[in-house]
N, C-alpha and C positions, 0 to 999 in steps of 0.2 A: 485385661484386655483394652485396648483404648478405647475411647468413646469419641472422640473426635479426629478428622482427619489431622488436624495439626501434629497431633500425638507423633505422628510418624515423621515430621522433618527434625531437622536438627536443630534442638534449643540454641539460643542467641543467634542465630542464621537469620539475618533480613532478606527477603528477596523483596526485588522491588522492579515493577513497570519502568521501563523507559519510555517517555513521552516524543513518540516521532511526528513530525510535523510535515504535510504538504509537501513542504520543500527539499527536506530530506531524503525522504522516495522520491522526486524529482532526480535532486543529485543522482542516486544511486542509479536508478535506469539510464541518466545519461550517462553515467560511467559504464555500464553494462552496453550497452548502445553500441559505444566506442569501440570495448575491447571486441566486441563481434562484427567489427567494419561496418555499422550501420550509418555511421556519422554523426555519433552522440546528442549533442545541443541542436543539431540539426532536426535529427530527427523525432525527437523527442518536442518539439515544439510542435511538427507539422502533426505528431499524432492528438497533442493536446487541440489543436485548432480544429481539425477531422472530427473528434468528439463533439468537440464544443458545437459543430454547425450543425451535426446529424439529431435529427429527432428522436429520442427514446421515449416511446411511448408504452403501452400496455403489453402491445405485441414482442419486446424484448425482456420481460420479466425482470426480475431481481437483479441479475448479474448488468442489464444494461443499464437498470439503473443506478448502480454503484460505482460502474464503467464513467456515466455522466458525470455522477457527482464527483469521482476523483479527477476527473479530466478537464471540470469546469472550472 
């Protein structure tokens, strides 16, 4: 019986996390917005500006704070 969760993985195979920056996520959102006909970069820039100008206080909870940090 395995004593560690790593015993279930394939030996010799290393799994790595990819580092995604805010800019790469913005680029992906821009492409998705363009595909769906929302205007791509213009839509993303408008969303960033609107999110930055909105006051996110305690009423919006964790999701509001995360959106504020993401679009800041």
